[in-house]
Backbone as ProteinMPNN parsed JSONL, in Angstrom:
{"seq_chain_A": "XXXXXXXXXXXXXXXXXXXXXXXXXXXXXXXXXXXXXXXXXXXXXXXXXXXXXXXXXXXXXXXXXXXXXXXXXXXXXXXXXXXXXXXXXXXXXXXXXXXXXXXXXXXXXXXXXXXXXXXXXXXXXXXXXXXXXXXXXXXXXXXXXXXXXXXXXXXXXXXXXXXXXXXXXXXXXXXXXXXXXXXXXXXXXXXXXXXXXXXXXXXXXXXXXXXXXX", "coords_chain_A": {"N_chain_A": [[25.691, 8.826, 32.022], [24.249, 6.148, 30.063], [25.121, 2.799, 29.937], [25.522, 0.649, 26.815], [24.618, -1.932, 27.571], [22.871, -1.312, 29.614], [21.065, 0.348, 28.0], [19.963, -1.815, 26.566], [18.936, -3.386, 28.417], [16.87, -1.923, 29.272], [15.363, -1.847, 26.837], [14.512, -4.363, 26.586], [12.508, -4.625, 28.214], [10.186, -3.625, 27.243], [6.487, -3.664, 26.953], [4.808, -6.453, 25.822], [3.028, -5.998, 23.659], [4.096, -3.51, 22.59], [6.627, -4.281, 22.25], [6.222, -5.935, 19.833], [5.208, -4.474, 17.958], [7.377, -2.616, 17.714], [9.369, -4.561, 16.492], [8.142, -5.108, 14.206], [8.158, -2.746, 13.033], [10.845, -2.495, 12.648], [11.489, -4.464, 11.167], [10.034, -3.954, 8.675], [11.592, -1.793, 7.827], [13.793, -3.154, 7.159], [13.174, -5.124, 5.33], [11.949, -3.629, 3.294], [14.26, -2.405, 2.238], [16.079, -4.397, 1.638], [14.476, -6.66, 0.684], [12.817, -9.9, 1.012], [14.435, -11.99, 0.842], [17.014, -10.964, 1.281], [17.054, -9.481, 3.638], [17.852, -10.392, 7.104], [17.052, -11.891, 10.362], [18.835, -11.841, 12.239], [20.11, -9.218, 11.913], [17.937, -7.783, 11.628], [17.196, -7.827, 14.476], [19.364, -7.153, 15.898], [19.393, -4.384, 15.08], [16.925, -3.972, 16.418], [17.781, -4.026, 19.073], [17.691, -6.525, 20.498], [17.921, -10.034, 21.167], [17.946, -12.474, 18.548], [16.311, -14.544, 19.491], [14.402, -13.248, 20.893], [12.735, -12.13, 18.738], [11.788, -14.411, 17.798], [10.403, -15.3, 19.766], [7.957, -14.013, 19.557], [7.244, -14.07, 16.844], [7.046, -17.264, 15.137], [8.46, -17.608, 12.817], [10.684, -16.421, 10.168], [8.894, -16.019, 7.988], [6.621, -15.66, 9.504], [6.949, -12.976, 10.748], [7.357, -11.383, 8.342], [4.794, -11.659, 7.356], [3.536, -10.435, 9.208], [4.552, -7.832, 8.73], [3.293, -7.248, 6.488], [0.466, -7.293, 7.14], [0.536, -5.078, 8.806], [1.398, -3.085, 6.846], [-1.056, -2.841, 5.281], [-2.816, -2.22, 7.504], [-2.415, 0.06, 8.333], [-2.693, 3.554, 8.038], [-5.239, 4.634, 7.907], [-6.772, 2.497, 6.441], [-9.248, 1.184, 6.727], [-11.035, 3.293, 7.124], [-10.783, 4.243, 4.43], [-11.797, 2.431, 2.739], [-14.371, 2.696, 3.87], [-14.982, 5.214, 2.792], [-14.944, 4.956, 0.026], [-17.06, 3.047, -0.227], [-18.972, 4.587, 0.321], [-19.288, 6.38, -1.504], [-19.774, 4.894, -3.473], [-22.505, 4.045, -2.979], [-23.802, 6.418, -3.11], [-23.752, 6.749, -5.972], [-21.832, 8.134, -6.946], [-19.652, 8.632, -9.285], [-17.245, 9.957, -10.155], [-16.695, 11.141, -7.77], [-15.909, 8.577, -6.588], [-13.695, 7.89, -8.16], [-11.806, 9.985, -7.789], [-11.277, 9.718, -4.985], [-10.048, 7.24, -4.834], [-7.625, 7.637, -6.581], [-6.512, 9.636, -5.0], [-5.943, 8.456, -2.383], [-4.067, 6.345, -3.2], [-2.013, 7.891, -4.11], [-1.518, 9.318, -1.803], [-0.803, 7.301, 0.112], [1.857, 6.508, -0.86], [3.078, 8.845, -0.245], [2.897, 8.902, 2.311], [4.256, 6.663, 3.713], [6.721, 4.973, 2.062], [7.578, 2.635, 2.111], [6.067, 0.153, 2.546], [5.181, -0.125, -0.263], [7.723, -0.578, -1.489], [8.376, -3.201, -0.196], [6.512, -4.861, -1.323], [7.257, -4.597, -4.0], [9.663, -5.665, -4.319], [8.766, -8.322, -3.402], [7.706, -9.013, -5.652], [9.72, -8.927, -7.495], [11.453, -10.816, -6.191], [10.122, -13.11, -6.537], [8.663, -14.056, -4.255], [6.359, -16.071, -3.54], [4.527, -16.49, -1.634], [4.396, -14.131, -0.135], [3.316, -12.398, -2.093], [0.824, -13.91, -2.788], [-0.375, -13.371, -0.248], [-0.832, -10.718, -0.328], [-2.526, -10.403, -2.267], [-4.646, -11.642, -1.14], [-5.818, -9.772, 0.526], [-6.073, -7.493, -1.259], [-7.219, -8.263, -3.706], [-10.226, -8.85, -3.001], [-11.077, -6.12, -2.776], [-10.459, -5.046, -5.346], [-12.307, -6.633, -6.822], [-14.657, -5.813, -5.721], [-14.858, -3.046, -6.54], [-14.829, -3.62, -9.489], [-17.264, -4.803, -9.526], [-18.983, -2.663, -8.884], [-18.394, -0.702, -11.108], [-19.54, -2.393, -13.09], [-22.226, -2.495, -12.428], [-22.964, 0.107, -12.573], [-22.452, 0.379, -15.399], [-24.578, -1.186, -16.252], [-26.715, 0.401, -15.722], [-26.614, 2.485, -17.487], [-24.66, 4.613, -17.081], [-22.011, 4.524, -17.347], [-19.51, 3.812, -19.738], [-19.704, 0.783, -21.754], [-16.964, -0.873, -21.262], [-14.337, -3.345, -20.512], [-15.0, -3.703, -17.176], [-12.701, -4.358, -15.192], [-10.392, -3.346, -16.47], [-11.052, -0.491, -16.589], [-10.84, -0.155, -13.758], [-8.201, -0.989, -13.43], [-6.913, 1.26, -14.966], [-7.651, 3.338, -13.47], [-6.366, 2.949, -10.929], [-3.935, 2.408, -11.743], [-2.808, 4.726, -13.036], [-2.457, 6.609, -10.862], [-0.632, 4.89, -9.274], [1.348, 4.486, -10.766], [2.229, 7.2, -11.256], [3.116, 7.918, -8.757], [4.82, 6.067, -7.883], [6.91, 7.006, -10.0], [7.631, 9.263, -9.266], [8.255, 9.128, -6.463], [9.89, 6.617, -6.02], [11.677, 6.595, -8.469], [12.653, 9.378, -8.808], [11.683, 11.204, -10.702], [10.739, 14.362, -11.729], [8.033, 16.495, -11.727], [5.914, 19.176, -13.204], [3.93, 19.933, -11.697], [1.65, 19.712, -8.552], [0.715, 17.176, -6.365], [-2.292, 17.556, -5.846], [-3.227, 18.617, -8.351], [-2.185, 16.78, -10.142], [-3.788, 14.719, -9.461], [-6.212, 15.947, -10.168], [-6.045, 15.93, -12.747], [-5.738, 13.272, -13.734], [-8.339, 12.404, -12.646], [-9.972, 13.683, -14.457], [-9.215, 12.877, -16.814], [-10.056, 10.072, -16.823], [-12.651, 10.423, -16.686], [-13.623, 11.827, -18.635], [-11.749, 11.048, -20.889], [-9.198, 11.728, -23.526], [-9.353, 12.819, -25.891], [-9.791, 15.728, -27.932], [-13.053, 17.519, -27.957], [-14.257, 18.005, -31.015], [-16.635, 20.268, -32.728], [-18.748, 20.618, -35.132]], "CA_chain_A": [[25.361, 8.329, 30.62], [23.762, 4.857, 30.337], [26.083, 2.133, 29.038], [24.933, -0.224, 25.96], [23.934, -2.88, 28.241], [21.522, -0.674, 30.089], [19.961, 0.588, 27.13], [19.465, -3.217, 26.003], [18.047, -4.036, 29.176], [15.59, -1.163, 29.112], [14.669, -2.308, 25.808], [13.957, -5.776, 26.81], [11.576, -4.476, 29.384], [9.017, -3.232, 26.672], [5.449, -4.657, 27.332], [4.893, -7.517, 24.678], [2.423, -5.19, 22.19], [5.102, -2.377, 22.31], [7.907, -4.958, 21.451], [5.833, -6.758, 18.647], [5.148, -3.324, 17.336], [8.711, -2.341, 17.375], [9.898, -5.468, 15.714], [7.381, -5.046, 12.827], [8.484, -1.563, 12.178], [12.22, -2.492, 12.232], [11.377, -5.562, 10.105], [9.602, -3.084, 7.658], [12.68, -1.029, 7.405], [14.887, -3.938, 6.466], [12.514, -5.976, 4.12], [12.088, -2.546, 2.256], [15.529, -1.987, 1.67], [16.693, -5.655, 1.073], [13.64, -7.732, 0.421], [12.606, -10.965, 1.968], [15.729, -12.831, 0.998], [18.442, -10.235, 1.803], [17.141, -9.281, 5.233], [17.951, -11.493, 8.065], [16.491, -11.96, 11.681], [19.931, -11.322, 12.905], [20.239, -7.895, 11.579], [16.688, -7.177, 12.421], [17.223, -8.037, 16.03], [20.375, -6.316, 16.116], [18.888, -3.181, 14.902], [16.029, -3.486, 17.435], [18.404, -4.14, 20.389], [17.219, -7.631, 21.045], [18.337, -10.956, 20.358], [16.955, -13.27, 17.764], [15.333, -15.455, 20.298], [12.982, -12.353, 21.324], [11.953, -12.199, 17.556], [11.217, -15.831, 17.551], [9.306, -15.398, 20.937], [6.654, -13.154, 19.108], [6.88, -14.701, 15.436], [7.557, -18.323, 15.216], [9.404, -17.758, 11.764], [10.756, -15.164, 9.497], [7.881, -15.536, 7.158], [5.393, -14.895, 10.221], [7.422, -11.724, 10.803], [7.025, -11.053, 7.102], [3.447, -11.847, 7.156], [3.167, -9.228, 10.215], [4.772, -6.573, 8.301], [2.511, -6.9, 5.32], [-0.569, -6.643, 7.793], [0.951, -3.676, 9.338], [1.174, -2.264, 5.888], [-2.419, -2.935, 5.083], [-3.731, -1.807, 8.349], [-1.905, 1.478, 8.826], [-3.052, 4.728, 7.163], [-6.835, 4.538, 8.082], [-7.323, 1.885, 5.313], [-10.493, 0.929, 6.625], [-11.82, 4.401, 6.714], [-10.668, 4.698, 3.097], [-12.875, 1.566, 2.185], [-15.726, 3.032, 3.952], [-15.22, 6.344, 1.814], [-15.417, 4.328, -1.414], [-18.442, 2.494, -0.482], [-19.98, 5.603, 0.609], [-19.407, 6.925, -3.136], [-20.753, 3.766, -4.47], [-24.051, 4.233, -2.322], [-24.497, 7.549, -3.718], [-23.517, 6.65, -7.222], [-20.835, 9.093, -7.243], [-18.495, 7.932, -9.861], [-16.429, 10.946, -10.046], [-15.954, 11.058, -6.251], [-14.933, 7.231, -6.36], [-12.362, 8.194, -9.04], [-10.912, 10.751, -7.191], [-10.958, 9.216, -3.584], [-9.191, 6.071, -5.381], [-6.395, 8.21, -6.941], [-5.833, 10.474, -3.94], [-5.636, 7.649, -1.617], [-2.913, 5.805, -3.75], [-0.829, 8.778, -4.087], [-1.203, 9.719, -0.363], [0.042, 6.196, 0.705], [3.291, 6.521, -1.23], [3.914, 10.061, 0.231], [3.119, 8.591, 3.751], [5.306, 5.534, 3.936], [7.027, 4.178, 0.806], [8.477, 1.218, 2.634], [5.291, -1.044, 2.245], [5.193, -0.508, -1.427], [8.855, -1.33, -1.833], [8.271, -4.452, 0.295], [5.781, -5.613, -2.204], [8.024, -4.571, -5.191], [10.745, -6.653, -3.787], [8.295, -9.586, -3.282], [7.389, -9.331, -7.164], [10.951, -9.224, -8.055], [12.061, -12.191, -5.979], [9.249, -14.219, -6.861], [7.996, -14.396, -3.286], [4.895, -16.163, -3.847], [3.907, -16.458, -0.406], [4.143, -12.694, 0.055], [2.451, -12.079, -3.036], [-0.298, -14.265, -2.235], [-0.925, -12.698, 1.261], [-1.086, -9.405, -0.262], [-3.418, -10.704, -3.073], [-5.87, -12.116, -0.4], [-6.225, -8.657, 0.9], [-6.234, -6.39, -2.194], [-8.353, -8.809, -4.704], [-11.717, -8.601, -2.778], [-11.327, -4.896, -2.946], [-10.79, -5.014, -6.601], [-13.749, -7.396, -7.293], [-15.872, -4.673, -5.217], [-14.754, -1.93, -7.475], [-15.489, -4.08, -10.56], [-18.845, -4.999, -9.448], [-19.607, -1.363, -8.889], [-18.507, -0.372, -12.507], [-20.431, -3.292, -14.13], [-23.568, -2.103, -12.035], [-23.025, 1.451, -13.251], [-22.555, 0.267, -16.918], [-25.886, -1.715, -16.514], [-27.287, 1.442, -15.645], [-26.042, 3.405, -18.674], [-23.817, 5.794, -16.472], [-20.557, 4.315, -17.837], [-19.088, 3.006, -21.218], [-19.493, -0.623, -21.606], [-15.806, -1.597, -21.223], [-13.962, -4.346, -19.382], [-14.812, -3.103, -15.607], [-11.306, -4.488, -14.795], [-9.56, -2.271, -17.096], [-11.432, 0.651, -16.09], [-10.403, -0.223, -12.384], [-6.823, -0.838, -13.309], [-6.708, 2.385, -15.398], [-7.552, 4.316, -12.312], [-5.397, 2.778, -9.819], [-2.463, 2.472, -12.49], [-2.151, 6.156, -13.293], [-1.937, 6.95, -9.596], [0.495, 4.288, -8.486], [2.722, 4.732, -11.691], [2.826, 8.534, -11.101], [3.5, 7.927, -7.325], [6.217, 5.373, -8.274], [7.964, 7.771, -10.827], [8.201, 10.693, -8.351], [8.793, 8.772, -4.951], [10.893, 5.792, -6.147], [12.638, 6.932, -9.336], [13.085, 10.66, -8.601], [11.149, 12.049, -11.482], [10.101, 15.502, -11.137], [6.629, 17.069, -12.642], [5.583, 20.525, -13.118], [2.429, 20.002, -11.099], [1.535, 19.226, -7.263], [-0.208, 15.97, -6.16], [-3.793, 17.804, -5.955], [-3.163, 18.969, -9.727], [-2.134, 15.691, -10.871], [-5.225, 13.856, -9.083], [-7.386, 16.499, -10.998], [-6.046, 15.647, -14.228], [-6.386, 11.913, -13.594], [-9.9, 12.251, -12.581], [-10.592, 14.247, -15.72], [-8.734, 11.782, -18.076], [-10.803, 9.017, -16.61], [-14.178, 10.719, -16.746], [-13.571, 12.406, -20.079], [-10.966, 10.836, -22.084], [-8.144, 12.453, -23.892], [-9.537, 13.275, -27.225], [-10.525, 17.134, -27.955], [-14.488, 17.675, -28.398], [-14.718, 18.916, -32.206], [-17.946, 20.78, -32.961], [-19.055, 20.707, -36.462]], "C_chain_A": [[24.976, 6.732, 30.668], [24.814, 3.912, 29.251], [25.026, 1.221, 27.894], [24.07, -1.335, 26.671], [22.73, -2.321, 29.011], [20.702, -0.581, 29.344], [19.389, -0.789, 26.535], [18.457, -3.423, 27.225], [16.838, -3.336, 29.326], [14.705, -1.369, 27.881], [13.765, -3.672, 25.783], [12.675, -5.672, 27.798], [10.231, -3.881, 28.561], [7.743, -4.306, 26.829], [5.304, -5.162, 25.879], [3.956, -6.642, 23.443], [3.346, -4.33, 21.853], [6.247, -3.206, 21.533], [7.421, -5.66, 20.106], [5.83, -5.522, 17.729], [6.532, -2.766, 16.726], [9.424, -2.93, 16.455], [9.395, -5.352, 14.322], [8.141, -3.805, 12.152], [10.084, -1.763, 12.079], [12.388, -3.472, 11.184], [11.082, -4.846, 8.754], [10.717, -2.396, 6.848], [13.603, -1.932, 6.692], [14.266, -4.873, 5.01], [12.176, -4.78, 2.944], [13.231, -2.249, 1.566], [16.359, -3.2, 1.093], [15.872, -6.751, 0.644], [13.592, -9.086, 1.281], [13.932, -11.897, 2.355], [16.924, -12.379, 1.391], [18.162, -9.925, 3.203], [17.101, -10.429, 5.97], [17.316, -11.075, 9.216], [17.497, -11.443, 12.508], [20.231, -10.072, 12.944], [19.076, -7.106, 12.324], [16.698, -6.919, 14.125], [18.174, -7.224, 16.704], [19.884, -4.644, 16.259], [17.796, -2.845, 15.954], [16.413, -3.676, 19.105], [17.843, -5.273, 21.122], [18.042, -8.642, 20.604], [17.426, -11.804, 19.408], [16.032, -14.253, 18.384], [14.111, -14.455, 20.789], [12.253, -12.372, 19.871], [11.079, -13.59, 17.484], [10.037, -16.158, 18.888], [7.824, -15.031, 20.297], [6.364, -13.516, 17.798], [7.509, -15.862, 15.44], [8.626, -18.5, 13.988], [9.661, -16.624, 11.048], [9.525, -15.002, 8.698], [6.899, -15.099, 7.932], [5.759, -13.395, 10.294], [7.009, -11.134, 9.669], [5.479, -10.636, 6.982], [2.82, -10.464, 8.092], [3.367, -7.972, 9.576], [3.861, -6.241, 7.103], [0.885, -6.781, 5.9], [-0.566, -5.358, 8.065], [0.801, -2.705, 8.336], [-0.283, -1.872, 5.563], [-3.422, -2.117, 6.13], [-3.652, -0.541, 8.94], [-2.745, 2.366, 7.725], [-4.417, 4.869, 6.833], [-7.252, 3.927, 6.744], [-8.8, 1.573, 5.42], [-11.458, 1.976, 6.589], [-11.79, 4.753, 5.349], [-11.756, 3.717, 2.441], [-14.477, 2.211, 2.436], [-16.219, 4.256, 3.256], [-15.655, 5.881, 0.522], [-16.574, 3.844, -1.424], [-19.573, 3.413, -0.222], [-20.44, 6.335, -0.769], [-20.075, 5.982, -4.022], [-22.114, 3.931, -4.07], [-24.668, 5.196, -3.117], [-24.081, 7.64, -5.3], [-22.64, 7.674, -7.677], [-19.712, 8.69, -7.784], [-17.143, 8.851, -9.882], [-15.506, 11.058, -8.762], [-15.318, 9.866, -6.003], [-13.651, 7.369, -6.941], [-11.405, 8.707, -8.034], [-10.359, 10.244, -5.7], [-9.714, 8.001, -3.968], [-7.544, 6.668, -5.668], [-5.751, 8.869, -5.718], [-5.427, 9.559, -2.961], [-4.259, 6.82, -2.031], [-1.828, 6.757, -3.581], [-0.611, 9.322, -2.601], [-0.488, 8.502, 0.467], [1.294, 6.168, 0.116], [3.932, 7.732, -0.32], [3.912, 9.654, 1.9], [4.19, 7.877, 4.199], [5.589, 4.67, 2.701], [7.341, 2.803, 1.031], [7.49, 0.011, 2.388], [5.316, -1.184, 0.663], [6.549, -1.042, -1.991], [8.883, -2.796, -1.315], [7.597, -5.479, -0.799], [6.433, -5.679, -3.716], [8.924, -5.745, -5.342], [9.982, -8.141, -3.974], [8.205, -10.069, -4.673], [8.758, -9.926, -7.913], [11.836, -10.538, -7.757], [11.321, -13.267, -6.316], [8.832, -14.798, -5.551], [6.707, -14.776, -3.037], [4.161, -16.189, -2.71], [3.474, -15.192, 0.154], [3.178, -12.156, -0.844], [0.988, -12.63, -2.88], [-1.094, -13.532, -1.192], [-1.389, -11.285, 0.829], [-2.333, -9.624, -1.363], [-5.096, -11.07, -2.204], [-6.751, -10.787, 0.073], [-6.551, -7.614, -0.161], [-7.434, -7.172, -3.378], [-9.833, -8.674, -4.354], [-11.943, -7.124, -3.13], [-11.212, -4.401, -4.73], [-12.126, -5.664, -7.257], [-14.828, -6.382, -6.708], [-15.903, -3.604, -6.141], [-15.401, -2.332, -8.93], [-16.661, -4.099, -10.821], [-19.662, -3.657, -9.549], [-19.766, -0.766, -10.27], [-19.442, -1.089, -13.311], [-21.969, -2.815, -13.81], [-23.933, -0.647, -12.942], [-23.184, 1.396, -14.667], [-24.133, -0.304, -17.197], [-26.911, -0.419, -16.538], [-27.325, 2.726, -16.756], [-25.01, 4.569, -18.238], [-22.599, 5.714, -17.008], [-20.479, 3.434, -18.867], [-19.025, 1.665, -20.769], [-18.308, -1.089, -21.886], [-15.426, -2.489, -20.211], [-13.941, -3.453, -17.854], [-13.435, -3.178, -15.111], [-10.45, -3.551, -15.359], [-9.997, -0.963, -16.68], [-10.831, 0.958, -14.405], [-8.675, -0.155, -12.391], [-6.443, 0.589, -14.072], [-6.441, 3.366, -14.374], [-6.582, 4.308, -11.395], [-3.947, 2.798, -10.425], [-1.97, 3.859, -12.445], [-1.761, 6.673, -11.91], [-0.719, 6.347, -9.172], [1.507, 4.546, -9.365], [3.096, 6.131, -11.345], [3.464, 8.761, -9.539], [4.954, 7.424, -7.644], [7.265, 6.381, -8.947], [8.529, 8.747, -9.975], [8.658, 10.165, -7.156], [10.054, 7.733, -5.122], [12.155, 6.159, -7.197], [13.047, 8.361, -9.515], [12.621, 11.508, -9.729], [10.508, 13.365, -10.983], [9.101, 15.872, -12.224], [6.476, 18.528, -12.272], [3.999, 20.74, -12.386], [2.621, 19.296, -9.708], [0.419, 18.046, -7.482], [-1.778, 16.255, -6.461], [-3.879, 17.89, -7.551], [-3.108, 17.781, -10.601], [-3.36, 14.762, -10.552], [-6.363, 14.532, -9.926], [-7.386, 16.043, -12.211], [-6.481, 14.131, -14.521], [-7.799, 11.802, -13.729], [-10.598, 12.726, -14.014], [-10.479, 13.52, -16.979], [-9.808, 10.665, -17.939], [-12.363, 9.191, -16.963], [-14.589, 11.225, -18.045], [-12.819, 11.887, -21.118], [-9.796, 11.961, -22.341], [-8.417, 13.233, -25.317], [-10.413, 14.681, -27.025], [-12.204, 16.79, -28.493], [-14.406, 18.635, -29.571], [-16.083, 19.229, -32.553], [-17.793, 21.031, -34.305], [-20.098, 21.603, -36.749]], "O_chain_A": [[25.606, 6.105, 31.52], [25.169, 4.232, 28.117], [23.824, 1.146, 28.149], [22.914, -1.562, 26.315], [21.657, -2.924, 28.987], [19.614, -1.131, 29.518], [18.273, -0.741, 26.018], [17.261, -3.61, 27.005], [15.791, -3.96, 29.5], [13.502, -1.107, 27.886], [12.72, -3.934, 25.188], [11.967, -6.645, 28.057], [9.227, -3.673, 29.242], [7.907, -5.526, 26.832], [5.603, -4.476, 24.901], [4.35, -6.751, 22.282], [3.538, -4.289, 20.638], [6.696, -2.88, 20.435], [8.3, -5.944, 19.292], [6.5, -5.607, 16.7], [6.734, -2.53, 15.535], [10.078, -2.285, 15.635], [10.151, -5.484, 13.36], [8.625, -3.821, 11.02], [10.596, -1.008, 11.253], [13.308, -3.38, 10.371], [11.794, -5.091, 7.78], [10.82, -2.377, 5.621], [14.175, -1.53, 5.679], [14.868, -5.151, 3.973], [12.166, -5.103, 1.756], [13.213, -1.866, 0.396], [17.198, -3.035, 0.208], [16.427, -7.773, 0.241], [14.383, -9.231, 2.213], [14.353, -12.34, 3.423], [17.821, -13.118, 1.795], [19.083, -10.116, 3.998], [16.434, -11.402, 5.619], [16.956, -9.898, 9.233], [17.207, -10.675, 13.426], [20.659, -9.65, 14.019], [19.121, -6.23, 13.188], [16.256, -5.959, 14.756], [17.988, -6.684, 17.794], [19.987, -3.911, 17.243], [17.671, -1.695, 16.373], [15.663, -3.535, 20.071], [17.509, -5.105, 22.295], [18.879, -8.38, 19.739], [16.204, -11.772, 19.557], [15.066, -14.711, 17.774], [12.99, -14.902, 21.031], [11.06, -12.669, 19.917], [9.897, -13.691, 17.154], [9.132, -16.991, 18.922], [6.786, -15.656, 20.516], [5.198, -13.319, 17.455], [8.694, -15.75, 15.754], [9.519, -19.344, 14.059], [8.869, -15.699, 11.236], [9.039, -13.871, 8.676], [6.162, -14.235, 7.458], [4.915, -12.58, 9.919], [6.193, -10.232, 9.86], [5.055, -9.544, 6.604], [1.911, -9.707, 7.752], [2.562, -7.056, 9.745], [3.689, -5.071, 6.759], [0.072, -6.214, 5.169], [-1.43, -4.561, 7.698], [0.248, -1.633, 8.581], [-0.647, -0.696, 5.582], [-4.463, -1.542, 5.815], [-4.428, -0.054, 9.763], [-3.327, 1.893, 6.748], [-4.802, 5.171, 5.703], [-7.944, 4.574, 5.957], [-9.543, 1.654, 4.441], [-12.582, 1.772, 6.131], [-12.662, 5.523, 4.943], [-12.561, 4.199, 1.643], [-15.422, 2.252, 1.647], [-17.412, 4.491, 3.066], [-16.641, 6.362, -0.036], [-17.289, 4.027, -2.408], [-20.765, 3.191, -0.436], [-21.565, 6.744, -1.059], [-20.746, 6.213, -5.029], [-22.934, 3.952, -4.987], [-25.735, 5.045, -3.711], [-24.129, 8.764, -5.799], [-22.742, 8.065, -8.84], [-18.759, 8.377, -7.071], [-16.057, 8.342, -9.606], [-14.282, 11.072, -8.625], [-14.294, 9.859, -5.32], [-12.62, 7.033, -6.359], [-10.46, 8.092, -7.541], [-9.186, 10.374, -5.349], [-8.628, 7.965, -3.389], [-6.529, 6.249, -5.113], [-4.567, 8.665, -5.451], [-4.311, 9.863, -2.538], [-3.405, 6.672, -1.158], [-0.808, 6.456, -2.962], [0.503, 9.745, -2.29], [0.305, 8.746, 1.376], [2.052, 5.591, 0.896], [5.034, 7.649, 0.223], [4.806, 10.048, 2.649], [5.007, 8.352, 4.989], [4.82, 3.776, 2.348], [7.344, 1.945, 0.147], [7.976, -1.069, 2.052], [5.467, -2.327, 0.231], [6.527, -1.882, -2.89], [9.437, -3.617, -2.047], [8.02, -6.601, -1.075], [6.199, -6.603, -4.496], [8.929, -6.577, -6.248], [10.537, -9.031, -4.619], [8.511, -11.22, -4.988], [8.889, -10.929, -8.614], [12.589, -11.148, -8.516], [11.858, -14.372, -6.393], [8.61, -16.009, -5.559], [5.926, -14.045, -2.427], [2.983, -15.857, -2.844], [2.433, -15.067, 0.798], [2.246, -11.48, -0.407], [0.041, -11.844, -2.849], [-2.266, -13.174, -1.309], [-2.23, -10.691, 1.505], [-3.233, -8.802, -1.19], [-6.244, -10.823, -2.573], [-7.979, -10.703, 0.036], [-7.417, -6.804, 0.172], [-8.409, -6.538, -3.783], [-10.647, -8.417, -5.241], [-12.962, -6.851, -3.764], [-11.877, -3.476, -5.196], [-12.812, -5.114, -8.118], [-15.866, -6.218, -7.348], [-17.003, -3.23, -6.549], [-16.257, -1.645, -9.487], [-17.225, -3.678, -11.831], [-20.737, -3.54, -10.137], [-20.854, -0.372, -10.69], [-20.114, -0.504, -14.161], [-22.818, -2.744, -14.699], [-24.867, -0.431, -13.714], [-23.927, 2.2, -15.23], [-24.795, 0.06, -18.169], [-27.815, -0.341, -17.371], [-28.047, 3.721, -16.695], [-24.606, 5.375, -19.076], [-21.997, 6.771, -17.198], [-21.196, 2.439, -18.973], [-18.486, 1.309, -19.721], [-18.326, -1.852, -22.852], [-16.019, -2.509, -19.132], [-13.028, -2.702, -17.513], [-12.941, -2.164, -14.619], [-9.725, -2.924, -14.586], [-9.057, -0.231, -16.369], [-10.479, 2.057, -13.975], [-7.994, 0.513, -11.612], [-5.417, 1.066, -13.586], [-5.432, 4.065, -14.278], [-5.978, 5.312, -11.018], [-2.955, 3.128, -9.776], [-0.902, 4.166, -11.916], [-0.65, 7.199, -11.839], [0.204, 7.04, -8.744], [2.602, 4.843, -8.887], [4.291, 6.325, -11.124], [4.207, 9.703, -9.262], [5.978, 8.108, -7.669], [8.378, 6.53, -8.442], [9.727, 9.031, -9.951], [9.605, 10.795, -6.685], [11.094, 7.923, -4.493], [13.341, 6.057, -6.882], [13.84, 8.567, -10.434], [13.152, 12.618, -9.783], [9.838, 13.413, -9.952], [9.281, 15.615, -13.415], [6.856, 19.0, -11.2], [3.179, 21.626, -12.629], [3.506, 18.454, -9.558], [-0.432, 17.947, -8.366], [-2.467, 15.481, -7.125], [-4.708, 17.126, -8.044], [-3.796, 17.68, -11.617], [-3.85, 14.092, -11.46], [-7.315, 13.874, -10.345], [-8.417, 15.747, -12.815], [-7.35, 13.807, -15.33], [-8.391, 11.258, -14.661], [-11.581, 12.19, -14.525], [-11.274, 13.485, -17.919], [-10.433, 10.355, -18.954], [-13.11, 8.318, -17.405], [-15.724, 11.082, -18.498], [-13.133, 12.199, -22.267], [-9.525, 12.869, -21.555], [-7.7, 14.15, -25.717], [-11.379, 14.82, -26.275], [-12.462, 15.912, -29.316], [-14.456, 19.85, -29.38], [-16.78, 18.223, -32.685], [-16.791, 21.623, -34.705], [-20.466, 21.77, -37.912]]}, "name": "protein", "num_of_chains": 1, "seq": "XXXXXXXXXXXXXXXXXXXXXXXXXXXXXXXXXXXXXXXXXXXXXXXXXXXXXXXXXXXXXXXXXXXXXXXXXXXXXXXXXXXXXXXXXXXXXXXXXXXXXXXXXXXXXXXXXXXXXXXXXXXXXXXXXXXXXXXXXXXXXXXXXXXXXXXXXXXXXXXXXXXXXXXXXXXXXXXXXXXXXXXXXXXXXXXXXXXXXXXXXXXXXXXXXXXXXX"}
């Protein structure tokens, strides 16, 4: 049976890329449970089986480690493929397909790994402006892209002429709030994710008022 020292020695011999990935994953766990202010590099190092010096060899500061965690969150889960899918829907003027793709991606991201969403929630609660700005730099161009698409489709007469940002926020908001309720707050609904996605798409595309024929 290997001793703790043997295991630590084995851990220290990881290739640099693997070590960096391990530290980011470990830090993601802590930042998602304690926030930026509550998590320490000392406990992250201990959980990874290394010294703090090893962390600072790969990341000059705690903030740099935190930024790497945010980058990891945005770069996992086939994010680039997702954007490509959305752009494909835009090129085909597939409004309903785009709405469905956005809703399904948001719900799937909560199901796949809740930790990244918790990190961002902590950033908002803590007022960690650097972390929030880092996220905005990645997310805002996507929001703008979607708004531009909606505005174009409005000018073509395909969509109602309401605030494009409100439409995008409504689509994303329904999906993210549903995922937050069920994944973070423990609410139970009498439908599965696919059924909820179908309902959200129908609401966005057709509204909630019944059609009364006279």
